[in-house]
BALODO-48624 format. One record per atom (N, C-alpha, C): z, x, y. Coordinates in steps of 0.02 Angstrom, whole numbers, plus 50000, padded with zeros to 5 digits. Each point is the difference from the previous one (the first is absolute). Example, Ala and Ser with C-alpha at 12.3 -4.5 7.8 and 13.67 -1.06 7.14 Angstrom:
503905066049716/500004995550059/500005004550060/499644998250053/500035004250059/500374996150055/
# end
This chain:
610635569555601/499625005249971/500024998149920/499485002049971/499745000449938/500395005749965/499994999149947/500195005149948/499555000449910/499665005349999/499524998249955/500485006049930/500564994549950/500315001549962/499945006549928/499134998750013/499685003849951/499335001949990/499975005249982/499205002650023/500055006249977/499395004250009/500015006949933/499565002850049/499995003550057/499825003050061/499665009349944/500465002249950/499645006649987/499414998349955/499824993049984/499414999349954/499345000050037/499545001049964/499305002350027/499684992050020/499655000450075/499984993850055/500285001750018/500755002950026/500324996850034/500365008350028/499985003549954/500295007250008/499595005450058/499414999249985/499365003650036/499884997150083/500314997250019/500024996450068/500754996150012/500545004650004/500594996949990/500124998550098/499745004450042/500184999650047/499784993150041/499424998149969/499524992750042/500374996149978/500165001449913/500254994749923/500644998950082/500475003450020/500864997350020/499804998850071/499455002050044/499894997650051/499794992050019/499594998449953/499684994749986/500854992849968/500225003249956/500804997349997/500414997350025/500175005350069/500124998250072/499674994750051/499325001350011/499824995650017/499844992149988/499874998449943/500624994449963/500604997149997/500345003150038/500544998849995/500594999949959/499655006949957/500394997749917/500595010050019/500595000450030/500245004049994/500165004749945/499984997349933/500275004849990/499875000649914/499955002849945/499884999849936/500455005349961/499854999349931/500514999649946/499375004349963/499825007550003/499525002849956/500315000049934/499594998149933/500125000649936/499905004249969/500455004849966/499845004649942/500034997449924/499395002149972/499904998349918/499905003349965/499945007450024/500315006749931/500295006250045/500435002949962/500285004950033/499715004550045/499074999049950/499855007350019/499644996450085/499994995050030/499884997450052/500575000450048/500415001349981/500834997650044/499675006350049/499995006249995/499985002550048/499484999050080/499554995249972/499394997850058/500224995849996/500464993549963/500084994050036/500755001850061/500445005349974/500545000850051/499735004150058/499645004149998/499745003150066/499624993550058/499694996149968/499664993350050/500494997350025/500895000149962/500404997150047/500325003350066/499875006849954/500615004750067/499605002950044/499144995950001/499405004350065/500154992450036/499914992949993/499784995050018/500684996950034/499934998850053/500924994249999/499604994349973/500694996150006/499864990949966/499775001949921/499915005749948/499565000949936/500895002549963/499964996049949/500695001849946/499725002149947/500435001449945/499465002249932/500634997449949/499815000649959/500244996649928/499915006149927/500295001049952/500075004549953/499944995749944/499515002549955/499894995049923/499375003549959/499934996749953/499555001149955/499704992149985/499424997450018/499824994849972/499734998249917/500184991549982/500015001949928/499564999649986/499435000150021/499105000849979/499905006749986/500505004850040/499635006349979/500195006149968/499585002549948/500075001249945/499825006049996/500205005949972/499885006650021/500245003650044/500474997550018/500145003950073/500715002749981/500685003450020/500255004150012/500584994049986/500454996649986/500494996849965/500315003050030/500574994450045/500455001050039/500815002449970/500285003250016/500684998449956/500444996850065/500764998949993/500444997150040/499875005350080/500175006049976/499855004950058/499635001450037/499254998249964/499415000650033/500114994750071/500154995249965/500024991950047/500555002750066/500465001449951/500844999850062/499825005050063/499785006149970/499885005150050/499584999450036/499524994649990/499475000850069/500084992250034/500504996149962/500104994550026/500465000450090/500315006849979/500614999750063/499395005150072/499705002149979/499495002050059/500014994050035/499885003950059/499744995350086/499294996849971/500354991450035/499504997450016/499804996849908/500255001249975/499994997749913/500424992049985/499714996750010/500524993549987/499964994149953/499765004749939/499784994449971/499735003049927/500164997449948/500045001949925/499314997149964/499615005749990/499514993449989/499325001950025/499225000249947/499954991849990/500115001249915/500454993749973/500115001349933/499994994149977/500184999949934/499984990649980/499595001549923/499764997649982/499524997749936/499474996450016/499595000649946/499234997750006/499824997449933/499934995949967/499784998749946/498944997949990/499885000050069/499394997350006/499375005449965/500085004849997/499625003749956/499835003749945/500544996549951/499925002349945/499855002949941/499394996449995/499595004949987/499964997349913/500105004449958/499954998749942/500855001249986/500394999550042/500665002250009/500484994649987/500565000249971/500474991250005/500445001050047/500334995950040/500685002950023/500725001149996/499725002049928/500725005049960/499775007350023/499185000250019/499975005150005/500245006850062/499814994450054/500505001350065/500535002750011/500495001249946/500675000650031/500145005450032/499455005850008/500115003950040/499804999950090/499714991950009/499764997150062/500855000749992/500384993549988/500634996749982/500535004550015/499955007249964/500575005850000/499845004650087/499054998150017/500285004050067/500214996950060/499954989749996/500104997250026/500855000250019/500214999949946/500985002150006/500075006450009/499595004449995/500035007150067/500294998050048/499424996350029/500144999550095/500404994250022/500094997349939/500634994250037/500755003649992/499955004349942/500555006550028/500135002650056/499455004249997/499745003150041/500294997150114/499924990049979/499974996050065/500745000250008/500314997349913/500825000250043/500145004350015/499775007149981/500395006850012/500055002950043/499304997950073/499975002050040/500054993550078/500264994949945/500114992750047/499284998250041/499225000649962/499644998750046/499754994049963/499514996150040/499544994849951/499605001249960/499764997449945/499255000949960/499604995350030/499585001849987/499094997250008/499814999649922/499974993649988/499844997349921/499304998950009/499595002549958/499454999449982/499974992849929/499794993650002/499944998749925/499444995749986/499614998749963/499304998149963/500144999349928/499714993349995/500044997549911/500725003649979/500594999650033/500775003949979/500384996650029/500144994650017/500524998550050/500714998149981/500114997549904/500454998749979/500215008049983/499705003649992/500255006149993/500285005150042/499724996950073/500165005350069/500624996750021/500034993149982/500634997450028/500735001049965/499755001549923/500624999249941/500195008450033/499545003550006/500295005450003/500095003450061/499954993950063/500295004050049/500924995850002/499894996149954/500574996850011/500655004249970/499755002549940/500455002449930/500195008150049/499475003350035/499815007149999/500484999150087/500064994350036/500154998950080/500584999449990/500394996049948/500804997950013/500154997450061/499654998250014/499984991950075/499945005950043/499975007150008/499985002550059/499405003450024/499274998449957/499375002150015/499724995550056/499585003450055/499824995650059/499355002249998/499464996450012/499475000550039/499374997550007/499434999549981/499424996850032/499424999449925/500074991349976/499304999749968/499365000550024/499635004950014/499555000850012/499184998050008/499684997050046/499534997249986/500034993749945/500334996050010/500074994949953/499664995449994/499684998749906/499464996149992/500354997249939/500814997050007/500114995649952/500084995150024/500314995149928/500324994650038/500814997050019/500024993550018/500565000050037/500825002649962/499864998349936/500435000949941/500215007149988/499285005050025/500345007750021/500325001250062/499604997550036/500305001250073/500634996550012/500314996649958/500594997450007/500475002449951/499945003949959/500275004349978/500175007950022/499485003250037/500045004250042/500614998250061/499594994350006/500645000250069/500485001949980/500404994749938/500635000849988/500245006249988/499475005149981/500225004850004/500435004950045/499774995550076/499955004150062/499525002349998/499344998949980/499525002550033/499504998450042/499675001650045/499684998150048/499075000649945/499644991850052/499375001049980/499675001150046/499315004749984/499445001950055/499514995949966/499444998550067/499614996149987/499355005350023/499415001949975/499375003750039/499454993249996/499645004650003/499174996750043/499904995849938/500025001549943/499884993949922/500094992550043/500515000050038/500364993349992/499414995250070/499275004850002/499484997150061/499615000849954/499875000249952/499174998649941/499864994749984/499664996049988/499904993649987/500334995449958/499935005749912/500314997149957/500825003749995/500504998050039/500415001450003/500494995250031/499804994149958/500394996050050/500845001949971/500065000049921/500765000949970/500245004050027/499755006050019/500345006050048/500294993750073/499644996650035/499924997950057/500784995449972/500164996249946/500434993749984/500655005150013/499945004649964/500525006349999/500265001950084/499545002950025/500315001950054/500224994850054/499874994650000/500444996550054/500714995549973/500105005049938/500614996049991/500595006650007/499765005750013/500225007250001/500624998450061/500855001049998/500375000650040/499635003350065/500054998750068/499845003850049/500295007350004/500555000249955/500495008150029/499665002949945/499704999449944/499785004449957/499295002549982/499504995750052/499495002649999/499645004450043/499455005449954/500015005050034/498964998850000/499725003150046/499075002150004/500065006049957/499394999549983/499725007549990/499024998049996/499755006650007/499295002249972/499855003049956/500415004849952/499805002849942/499415004450015/500194999850076/499115005549991/499905005749990/499335002949963/499454997250013/499574993449970/500564995449955/499604996749963/500494992150028/499474994749960/500144993950031/500024997950090/499675002850011/499674997650065/500124990550011/500285000050025/499944991150029/499424998150028/499994992949989/499674996150054/499895002350080/499565001450020/499295000050010/499895007949981/500475004649964/499465006249977/499995001949937/500064993649956/500094998849892/499425005150014/500195004549956/499355006449973/499985003850033/500265002350065/500135006550024/500465003050009/499845006550015/500755003149980/500544997550058/500674999549965/500434997550020/500415006650042/500394997250068/500175004350026/500714996750029/500635003850033/500504995349998/500174995750074/499225001450034/500044995550073/499694994049961/499584999349945/499954991049980/500634995649994/500735004949997/500564995349961/500024994650055/499735001650063/499994994350053/499794993349982/499475001049940/499324993949997/500894996549947/500075004149946/500544995249964/500644998850013/500035000650088/500754996250015/499704993350036/499145004250028/499934993250047/499934994049941/499895003049941/499774994149956/500634996949968/500445004450000/500664997849962/500374995150052/499995002250055/500344995050039/499524993350017/499474999849984/499664991850012/500344997249925/499615002449957/500324997949959/500664994849959/500655007150057/500544996850003/500194994950044/499745001050024/500364993250088/500105004450036/500075005850012/500285006250060/499375001950035/500365004050057/499435003050058/499975008149950/499505003250028/499885004149977/500545005350030/500214998850078/500545004549997/500745001149980/500094991549973/500655000149975/499905001949906/499405002249981/500105001949945/499895006850010/499745005050024/499815004350024/500785003449995/500344997450052/500725001750030/500315000549923/500114994749966/500505000049943/499805003849930/499355001150002/499755004049953/500325008349995/499994999650076/500015007750026/501055000349999/500354994550012/500775001749998/500015000549915/499674996749955/500054999349939/499975007549976/499325001850016/500045009749990/500355004250004/500324998450062/500545003750051/500625000849925/500364992949996/500644998649976/499825003749932/499224998549977/499995002649925/499945008549990/499515002650053/500155007450010/500175002650029/500064999050048/500385004050055/500755000050009/
# end
């Protein structure tokens, strides 16, 4: 069985055809999916999907890129994190990619939001779902400082180098690979993907974004994690069944 460890089923492109999307998911051998929350405003919709559909779980969090949304308090996160079928805290982390005329010093609001998520994860003992873009040093430093050696979770849609991967692994985190690994210009990511220990590897779609080859440029969906799995299996020199079973076992160990 395959598991999509990160998707956004409440986003346009998927939410209006959920029955068909999830039927296709199961037809492609994908038995489970983690539906990710990116604002408190969307949490009820994300959670309702997890409650409605077997094999779907939910997270609670506020994405670092989201501005002009409800700022999460510790209680906002912990009170939702203990609801049925909520298994993780995030999507959280840091993103300095779109600074515009701002500096990294101006992003303290992001760093403080991230710290709140880490504290919530420690309080309810649930894993973090980490987004990092152009901010790896700060992301890992804050994880180390706030996590106190007890934080656990996954670096989702990983696109960093091996040094960043190694540091995340040293903190006890898993690494999740998305469809980007199938892109023609992603050799650096492929070089990292073959080095990730088998017992720390997850796979995902990040749908409705980043559809893998041969569906690149189209709306992504959880069924397409099967293409990520088959590509990674060949890259790592293992059978598709072995990779599916290993990454699903890893998902169970981390989230369930």
